[in-house]
Backbone bond lengths (Angstrom), bond angles and torsions (degrees), N, CA, C in turn:
res aa  C-N    CA-C-N  psi(-1)  N-CA   C-N-CA  omega(-1)  CA-C   N-CA-C  phi
1 M - - - 1.504 - - 1.437 111.28 -
2 D 1.417 119.85 -24.31 1.411 125.67 -179.07 1.634 107.57 -71.64
3 R 1.306 115.10 -39.70 1.484 121.72 -179.20 1.515 107.43 -64.50
4 F 1.345 116.82 -43.66 1.409 120.42 179.75 1.513 114.63 -56.44
5 V 1.317 115.62 -44.02 1.474 124.40 -173.67 1.680 104.51 -75.02
6 Q 1.206 116.19 -33.20 1.563 115.55 174.90 1.524 105.79 -67.81
7 W 1.331 118.47 -45.50 1.463 117.04 -176.36 1.564 110.34 -66.74
8 L 1.370 119.38 -34.28 1.383 122.92 -179.23 1.557 105.73 -69.16
9 G 1.318 120.73 -40.60 1.431 123.36 175.10 1.503 116.76 -59.53
10 K 1.335 114.90 -39.41 1.498 121.04 174.13 1.476 111.89 -65.75
11 L 1.356 110.05 -46.08 1.537 111.96 174.29 1.559 118.46 -57.44
12 L 1.346 112.53 -41.92 1.546 116.63 179.35 1.541 107.07 -65.59
13 L 1.333 116.05 -43.44 1.466 117.56 179.53 1.503 114.57 -57.22
14 F 1.411 108.58 -42.92 1.522 115.77 179.84 1.517 113.18 -61.03
15 I 1.389 113.93 -42.67 1.436 122.74 177.77 1.489 113.54 -65.68
16 I 1.281 113.88 -32.17 1.513 117.68 -179.56 1.579 110.23 -76.57
17 L 1.410 115.74 -40.37 1.423 116.86 -173.09 1.549 109.35 -94.74
18 A 1.216 126.93 -10.87 1.354 126.13 -179.92 1.581 114.96 -62.55
19 P 1.352 115.24 -46.83 1.558 115.62 172.13 1.501 113.17 -58.57
20 I 1.339 119.99 -39.26 1.463 116.80 179.78 1.540 111.03 -69.03
21 A 1.337 120.65 -38.29 1.489 119.11 176.79 1.558 107.28 -65.28
22 F 1.366 116.60 -40.15 1.488 113.58 -178.94 1.495 115.97 -64.44
23 Q 1.338 110.07 -35.41 1.461 116.55 -179.79 1.525 111.02 -67.74
24 L 1.397 118.54 -38.43 1.420 122.77 173.02 1.463 112.95 -58.82
25 F 1.386 117.80 -43.53 1.430 124.30 -178.83 1.451 107.40 -65.84
26 V 1.316 120.85 -47.51 1.477 116.18 -177.38 1.531 112.14 -69.29
27 G 1.281 115.03 -32.92 1.516 114.17 178.04 1.534 112.72 -67.39
28 L 1.369 114.15 -37.12 1.518 115.88 173.83 1.475 111.59 -65.60
29 A 1.308 118.87 -41.67 1.465 119.91 -179.71 1.495 111.64 -67.66
30 A 1.306 118.97 -35.90 1.483 122.14 172.77 1.440 112.38 -64.77
31 A 1.313 121.45 -30.51 1.382 121.99 -178.75 1.570 112.53 -83.79
32 V 1.339 116.74 -30.76 1.432 122.95 -175.46 1.516 111.96 -85.93
33 L 1.430 116.81 -46.03 1.363 121.16 -173.35 1.536 122.23 -51.47
34 P 1.314 116.16 -44.10 1.495 114.45 175.06 1.535 116.98 -60.13
35 W 1.451 113.71 -33.43 1.425 120.27 175.40 1.541 108.80 -66.07
36 L 1.251 120.01 -39.94 1.367 123.43 178.28 1.562 112.85 -60.23
37 I 1.356 111.54 -49.77 1.449 121.00 179.59 1.507 111.44 -58.70
38 A 1.363 116.83 -43.15 1.448 125.79 179.15 1.566 107.86 -63.31
39 L 1.280 119.79 -47.21 1.471 123.03 -178.62 1.641 108.76 -63.50
40 A 1.331 113.08 -41.31 1.524 116.54 176.20 1.461 111.36 -62.05
41 V 1.323 123.54 -44.13 1.403 128.66 178.62 1.592 110.40 -63.27
42 I 1.301 116.50 -41.76 1.523 118.48 179.13 1.506 108.34 -69.88
43 A 1.371 120.66 -38.95 1.483 121.08 174.16 1.515 111.36 -64.10
44 G 1.296 121.26 -37.99 1.535 120.93 175.83 1.461 112.77 -64.61
45 V 1.302 114.99 -41.10 1.534 116.53 -179.08 1.573 109.51 -69.29
46 A 1.178 116.34 -41.13 1.548 121.33 178.80 1.499 109.41 -59.43
47 A 1.377 115.63 -46.45 1.473 120.71 -178.04 1.623 109.84 -67.70
48 G 1.323 114.10 -37.91 1.402 111.80 179.26 1.529 114.42 -74.03
49 L 1.345 117.23 -32.93 1.479 118.02 174.37 1.500 114.72 -68.41
50 S 1.306 112.79 -35.07 1.579 115.07 176.67 1.419 114.01 -71.09
51 A 1.401 116.49 -37.57 1.486 116.81 174.39 1.549 114.48 -69.00
52 G 1.415 118.77 -31.51 1.393 121.00 176.98 1.510 112.36 -67.26
53 L 1.488 114.64 -37.17 1.375 116.25 -177.90 1.629 110.31 -70.52
54 V 1.353 113.30 -38.39 1.419 116.47 -179.98 1.570 110.57 -66.05
55 L 1.312 119.92 -38.34 1.454 123.13 176.82 1.483 112.34 -65.78
56 R 1.369 115.08 -40.54 1.533 117.11 177.57 1.446 110.30 -64.93
57 R 1.284 118.02 -34.43 1.568 121.79 -178.92 1.499 111.34 -69.91
58 R 1.331 114.07 -36.31 1.498 119.57 -173.20 1.547 111.51 -85.57
59 L 1.304 121.26 -31.62 1.424 123.52 -178.79 1.494 108.90 -82.05
60 L 1.289 113.79 147.00 1.556 122.60 173.65 1.507 108.94 -75.99
61 P 1.354 117.29 160.17 1.505 123.14 172.95 1.569 106.87 -57.06
62 P 1.259 109.15 159.34 1.581 116.07 -177.44 1.540 107.71 -70.17
63 G 1.320 113.07 141.68 1.468 117.80 -174.25 1.560 120.64 90.10
64 Q 1.277 112.80 -10.45 1.447 114.99 171.99 1.468 117.51 -105.35
65 G 1.288 115.42 2.84 1.445 116.35 176.50 1.508 109.86 92.78
66 N 1.269 123.61 150.61 1.381 123.46 179.33 1.579 107.79 -127.68
67 P 1.362 117.58 146.58 1.530 116.17 177.54 1.559 107.11 -73.48
68 L 1.278 107.73 154.55 1.542 112.55 173.98 1.538 111.48 -78.45
69 L 1.317 118.84 -38.03 1.442 120.14 169.54 1.399 110.10 -127.53
70 P 1.381 119.40 162.51 1.440 126.75 176.32 1.533 105.72 -52.79
71 G 1.301 118.24 127.61 1.504 117.43 172.19 1.529 113.42 94.34
72 S 1.291 121.58 -13.31 1.443 124.79 -174.86 1.533 104.92 -95.87
73 Q 1.334 111.33 159.51 1.557 122.69 -177.20 1.557 110.00 -65.13
74 P 1.288 116.42 137.16 1.567 120.33 175.75 1.598 105.95 -64.69
75 L 1.352 110.54 149.85 1.425 116.21 178.92 1.544 110.60 -79.46
76 G 1.298 120.95 -26.09 1.480 123.88 177.88 1.624 104.27 90.66
77 P 1.330 108.94 170.89 1.439 118.98 -178.20 1.509 113.94 -74.73
78 W 1.287 116.69 -13.69 1.401 120.10 -177.68 1.543 112.75 -102.59
79 R 1.308 114.98 156.39 1.509 117.73 -175.05 1.493 109.66 -69.57
80 T 1.281 114.54 153.21 1.467 120.54 176.11 1.542 114.47 -70.23
81 R 1.323 119.37 128.86 1.429 121.06 -175.54 1.535 108.84 -86.13
82 R 1.322 114.54 134.08 1.421 120.54 176.98 1.520 112.79 -115.76
83 P 1.325 119.19 147.84 1.471 116.01 -177.48 1.427 109.73 -69.44
84 G 1.367 113.44 143.47 1.565 123.61 178.00 1.513 110.17 -85.15
85 G 1.271 110.39 178.66 1.450 115.60 -176.64 1.530 116.43 99.78
86 R 1.328 113.38 -164.58 1.467 118.61 -179.19 1.516 111.88 -68.11
87 R 1.305 115.49 155.98 1.425 121.97 174.71 1.497 108.48 -74.83
88 T 1.325 113.41 129.87 1.495 120.54 -173.05 1.516 115.56 -89.87
89 W 1.332 113.52 -2.19 1.518 111.13 -176.70 1.586 111.00 -96.77
90 R 1.265 114.43 5.51 1.565 112.85 179.25 1.500 112.77 -99.18
């Protein structure tokens, strides 16, 4: 019977203290979560701006053609010429 009373006392203590701990956790999350969201937005904006600047620097101005890969030759404003005649892969 003594163990049952101890177990019941622990259960009641847990039931009394659980809402307080939950409220502390929710309050901490409500205080920290907006800051985490703001930092994630700032990081995303910074990554997008830096990627845009890198692409703008790597690509040629419009009308001059753009390379397919960094370091490759630009295609030029005209279409690529292909050999005529029969298909050679058959």
